[in-house]
C-alpha positions, -999 to 999 in steps of 0.1 A, spaced: 499 -153 478 494 -148 516 495 -178 540 457 -174 544 451 -175 507 474 -205 503 454 -223 530 421 -213 514 433 -225 480 445 -258 495 413 -264 514 392 -256 482 414 -280 462 410 -307 488 372 -303 487 373 -306 449 394 -338 452 369 -352 478 339 -344 455 356 -362 426 367 -392 446 332 -396 460 320 -399 424 346 -426 417 372 -405 399 409 -405 409 423 -378 432 449 -369 406 421 -357 383 411 -332 411 447 -319 414 449 -314 376 416 -296 375 425 -273 404 458 -264 387 441 -257 354 413 -236 368 437 -218 391 413 -198 414 394 -209 445 362 -193 432 365 -213 400 372 -244 419 342 -238 441 321 -235 410 334 -268 398 326 -284 432 290 -271 429 288 -286 394 300 -320 406 277 -320 436 246 -310 416 251 -328 382 271 -358 394 285 -364 359 290 -400 349 317 -394 323 351 -377 327 344 -359 294 316 -339 310 339 -329 338 366 -318 314 340 -298 294 328 -280 325 364 -273 336 372 -257 302 340 -236 304 349 -224 339 384 -215 328 372 -197 298 348 -176 319 377 -167 343 400 -158 314 372 -137 298 366 -119 331 403 -112 337 406 -98 301 376 -76 307 391 -62 339 424 -56 322 407 -38 293 387 -16 317 418 -6 336 436 2 303 406 23 292 405 42 325 442 49 322 438 61 286 409 84 296 431 99 323 458 106 297 432 121 273 420 144 301 455 155 310 455 139 344 489 126 356 500 107 387 517 139 400 483 156 405 
């Protein structure tokens, strides 16, 4: 992680914490959510949810956090599968790294 990406991640986490505390939730919840989601884009999606929906129960926040994390994991798995498929196709076509 580069210094700029650390700064971006930290700023995004802080905006999440601010959004949660403005709704009356503890800052620690924001830290836990940010760690669990693990990506600035996912955290930004959570911030949008909080600002738009303004959930009144922590259970709704947890459900959204899990849905976001599931989407991120599914996307990463898809990209990994696409890369593996592309590599396999290169092998089938006789293409090597030496060429």
